[in-house]
A tleap script that builds the chain and sets N, CA, C and O, in Angstrom:
source leaprc.protein.ff14SB
mol = sequence {
  NMET ASN GLU HIE ARG ALA THR SER THR GLU
  GLN ARG ALA THR SER ASN GLU GLN ARG ALA
  THR SER ASN GLU GLN ARG THR THR SER LYS
  GLU GLN ARG ALA LYS SER ASN GLU GLN ARG
  THR THR SER ASN GLU GLN CPRO
}
set mol.1.N position { -0.264 23.259 27.360 }
set mol.1.CA position { 0.373 22.568 26.801 }
set mol.1.C position { 0.924 20.937 27.031 }
set mol.1.O position { 2.082 20.525 26.964 }
set mol.2.N position { -0.349 20.169 27.326 }
set mol.2.CA position { -0.446 18.881 27.028 }
set mol.2.C position { -1.018 18.815 26.092 }
set mol.2.O position { -0.510 18.088 25.239 }
set mol.3.N position { -2.266 19.466 25.751 }
set mol.3.CA position { -2.777 19.561 24.376 }
set mol.3.C position { -1.842 19.554 23.234 }
set mol.3.O position { -1.624 18.861 22.241 }
set mol.4.N position { -1.304 20.801 23.890 }
set mol.4.CA position { -0.515 20.642 22.305 }
set mol.4.C position { 0.142 19.247 21.983 }
set mol.4.O position { 0.121 18.807 20.834 }
set mol.5.N position { 0.757 18.527 23.078 }
set mol.5.CA position { 1.140 17.492 22.768 }
set mol.5.C position { 0.596 15.945 22.305 }
set mol.5.O position { 1.102 14.911 21.869 }
set mol.6.N position { -0.741 16.441 22.674 }
set mol.6.CA position { -1.481 15.296 22.368 }
set mol.6.C position { -1.651 15.489 20.874 }
set mol.6.O position { -1.508 14.538 20.105 }
set mol.7.N position { -1.994 16.865 20.403 }
set mol.7.CA position { -1.646 17.042 19.079 }
set mol.7.C position { -0.873 16.388 18.166 }
set mol.7.O position { -0.917 15.886 17.043 }
set mol.8.N position { -0.143 16.593 19.099 }
set mol.8.CA position { 1.300 16.380 17.664 }
set mol.8.C position { 1.736 14.694 17.663 }
set mol.8.O position { 2.411 14.125 16.805 }
set mol.9.N position { 1.098 14.067 18.966 }
set mol.9.CA position { 1.142 12.936 18.774 }
set mol.9.C position { 0.086 12.289 17.859 }
set mol.9.O position { 0.328 11.240 17.262 }
set mol.10.N position { -0.951 12.858 17.771 }
set mol.10.CA position { -2.137 12.129 17.032 }
set mol.10.C position { -1.868 12.459 15.484 }
set mol.10.O position { -2.177 11.646 14.613 }
set mol.11.N position { -1.207 13.840 15.157 }
set mol.11.CA position { -0.564 13.899 13.814 }
set mol.11.C position { 0.386 12.773 13.389 }
set mol.11.O position { 0.445 12.094 12.363 }
set mol.12.N position { 1.351 12.807 14.892 }
set mol.12.CA position { 2.689 11.192 14.294 }
set mol.12.C position { 1.448 10.072 13.635 }
set mol.12.O position { 1.512 9.722 12.457 }
set mol.13.N position { 0.480 9.643 14.445 }
set mol.13.CA position { -0.453 8.543 14.358 }
set mol.13.C position { -0.766 8.594 12.779 }
set mol.13.O position { -0.476 7.776 11.907 }
set mol.14.N position { -1.611 10.105 12.676 }
set mol.14.CA position { -2.094 10.275 11.344 }
set mol.14.C position { -0.387 9.722 10.119 }
set mol.14.O position { -0.327 8.960 9.154 }
set mol.15.N position { 0.290 10.246 10.556 }
set mol.15.CA position { 1.502 10.031 9.561 }
set mol.15.C position { 2.175 8.723 9.302 }
set mol.15.O position { 2.946 8.412 8.394 }
set mol.16.N position { 1.733 8.062 10.252 }
set mol.16.CA position { 2.112 6.397 10.399 }
set mol.16.C position { 0.851 6.005 9.736 }
set mol.16.O position { 1.086 5.194 8.840 }
set mol.17.N position { -0.236 6.253 9.840 }
set mol.17.CA position { -1.232 5.356 8.887 }
set mol.17.C position { -1.478 5.673 7.532 }
set mol.17.O position { -1.969 4.860 6.748 }
set mol.18.N position { -1.044 7.225 7.123 }
set mol.18.CA position { -0.728 7.277 5.699 }
set mol.18.C position { 0.510 6.548 5.418 }
set mol.18.O position { 0.448 5.978 4.329 }
set mol.19.N position { 1.521 6.392 5.991 }
set mol.19.CA position { 2.477 5.890 5.582 }
set mol.19.C position { 1.933 4.306 5.010 }
set mol.19.O position { 2.130 3.972 3.841 }
set mol.20.N position { 1.125 3.265 6.156 }
set mol.20.CA position { 0.446 2.069 6.116 }
set mol.20.C position { 0.185 2.307 4.792 }
set mol.20.O position { 1.014 1.856 4.002 }
set mol.21.N position { -1.090 3.111 4.188 }
set mol.21.CA position { -1.690 3.075 3.520 }
set mol.21.C position { -1.351 3.466 2.432 }
set mol.21.O position { -2.256 3.476 1.597 }
set mol.22.N position { -0.173 3.870 2.036 }
set mol.22.CA position { 0.802 3.563 0.881 }
set mol.22.C position { 1.532 2.713 0.659 }
set mol.22.O position { 1.936 2.612 -0.499 }
set mol.23.N position { 2.022 1.704 1.735 }
set mol.23.CA position { 2.758 0.743 1.768 }
set mol.23.C position { 1.889 -0.563 1.019 }
set mol.23.O position { 2.294 -1.511 0.346 }
set mol.24.N position { 0.229 -0.071 1.550 }
set mol.24.CA position { -0.994 -0.915 0.747 }
set mol.24.C position { -0.604 -0.895 -0.746 }
set mol.24.O position { -0.138 -1.765 -1.482 }
set mol.25.N position { -0.920 0.277 -0.924 }
set mol.25.CA position { -1.534 0.280 -2.131 }
set mol.25.C position { 0.059 -0.274 -3.313 }
set mol.25.O position { 0.068 -0.601 -4.500 }
set mol.26.N position { 1.302 -0.151 -2.210 }
set mol.26.CA position { 2.276 -0.539 -3.070 }
set mol.26.C position { 2.401 -1.852 -3.222 }
set mol.26.O position { 3.059 -2.381 -4.117 }
set mol.27.N position { 1.709 -2.492 -2.265 }
set mol.27.CA position { 1.915 -4.250 -2.161 }
set mol.27.C position { 0.291 -4.455 -3.453 }
set mol.27.O position { 0.374 -5.388 -4.252 }
set mol.28.N position { -0.631 -3.811 -3.487 }
set mol.28.CA position { -1.768 -4.086 -4.206 }
set mol.28.C position { -1.215 -4.007 -5.630 }
set mol.28.O position { -1.577 -4.881 -6.418 }
set mol.29.N position { -0.469 -3.155 -5.996 }
set mol.29.CA position { 0.300 -2.850 -7.515 }
set mol.29.C position { 0.869 -4.117 -7.722 }
set mol.29.O position { 0.368 -4.951 -8.476 }
set mol.30.N position { 1.737 -4.262 -7.180 }
set mol.30.CA position { 2.484 -5.710 -6.893 }
set mol.30.C position { 1.861 -7.051 -7.368 }
set mol.30.O position { 2.465 -7.804 -8.132 }
set mol.31.N position { 0.436 -7.351 -6.802 }
set mol.31.CA position { -0.295 -8.204 -6.783 }
set mol.31.C position { -0.489 -8.181 -8.636 }
set mol.31.O position { -0.083 -8.885 -9.560 }
set mol.32.N position { -1.431 -6.820 -8.485 }
set mol.32.CA position { -1.696 -6.772 -10.112 }
set mol.32.C position { -0.671 -6.662 -11.433 }
set mol.32.O position { -0.851 -6.799 -12.643 }
set mol.33.N position { 0.366 -6.380 -10.695 }
set mol.33.CA position { 1.659 -6.569 -11.994 }
set mol.33.C position { 1.510 -8.673 -11.922 }
set mol.33.O position { 1.259 -9.368 -12.906 }
set mol.34.N position { 1.730 -9.141 -10.651 }
set mol.34.CA position { 1.747 -10.855 -10.629 }
set mol.34.C position { 0.656 -10.995 -11.313 }
set mol.34.O position { 0.857 -12.105 -11.805 }
set mol.35.N position { -0.553 -10.595 -11.768 }
set mol.35.CA position { -1.759 -11.317 -12.203 }
set mol.35.C position { -1.196 -10.641 -13.631 }
set mol.35.O position { -0.615 -11.513 -14.278 }
set mol.36.N position { -1.197 -9.585 -14.185 }
set mol.36.CA position { -1.074 -9.650 -15.371 }
set mol.36.C position { 0.265 -10.316 -16.132 }
set mol.36.O position { 0.269 -10.280 -17.362 }
set mol.37.N position { 1.264 -10.851 -15.517 }
set mol.37.CA position { 1.925 -11.773 -15.723 }
set mol.37.C position { 1.566 -13.055 -15.583 }
set mol.37.O position { 2.299 -13.712 -16.321 }
set mol.38.N position { 0.958 -13.614 -15.124 }
set mol.38.CA position { 0.387 -14.891 -14.820 }
set mol.38.C position { -0.902 -14.823 -16.129 }
set mol.38.O position { -1.229 -15.930 -16.557 }
set mol.39.N position { -1.441 -13.898 -16.600 }
set mol.39.CA position { -2.050 -13.917 -17.557 }
set mol.39.C position { -1.211 -13.427 -19.080 }
set mol.39.O position { -1.731 -13.346 -20.192 }
set mol.40.N position { -0.044 -13.198 -18.781 }
set mol.40.CA position { 0.320 -13.462 -20.464 }
set mol.40.C position { 1.091 -14.528 -20.391 }
set mol.40.O position { 1.672 -14.898 -21.411 }
set mol.41.N position { 1.257 -15.272 -19.100 }
set mol.41.CA position { 1.979 -16.483 -19.161 }
set mol.41.C position { 1.212 -17.833 -19.497 }
set mol.41.O position { 1.728 -18.923 -19.744 }
set mol.42.N position { -0.647 -17.390 -19.433 }
set mol.42.CA position { -1.215 -18.427 -19.656 }
set mol.42.C position { -1.388 -17.974 -21.508 }
set mol.42.O position { -1.557 -18.725 -22.468 }
set mol.43.N position { -1.305 -16.987 -21.474 }
set mol.43.CA position { -1.842 -16.898 -23.282 }
set mol.43.C position { -0.554 -17.074 -24.272 }
set mol.43.O position { -0.516 -17.093 -25.502 }
set mol.44.N position { 0.514 -17.199 -23.279 }
set mol.44.CA position { 1.579 -18.006 -23.950 }
set mol.44.C position { 1.380 -19.502 -24.301 }
set mol.44.O position { 1.432 -20.187 -25.322 }
set mol.45.N position { 1.138 -19.688 -23.030 }
set mol.45.CA position { 0.824 -21.667 -23.349 }
set mol.45.C position { -0.742 -21.738 -24.038 }
set mol.45.O position { -1.377 -22.783 -23.895 }
set mol.46.N position { -1.092 -21.073 -24.475 }
set mol.46.CA position { -2.365 -21.281 -25.501 }
set mol.46.C position { -1.815 -21.916 -26.941 }
set mol.46.O position { -0.755 -21.363 -27.238 }
set mol.47.N position { -2.144 -22.726 -27.740 }
set mol.47.CA position { -1.781 -22.995 -28.634 }
set mol.47.C position { -2.039 -21.999 -29.762 }
set mol.47.O position { -1.633 -22.237 -30.900 }
savepdb mol mol.pdb
quit
């Protein structure tokens, strides 16, 4: 019984890690979008 409980706890921890990873990927895509916006602004400023 205790082993089963430990397994469920590990699975919960794993799902939390996966959620954290997806959040990091979302943050990275936001940063990439911001960079592309900066590049677009820079190209607009060039004569």
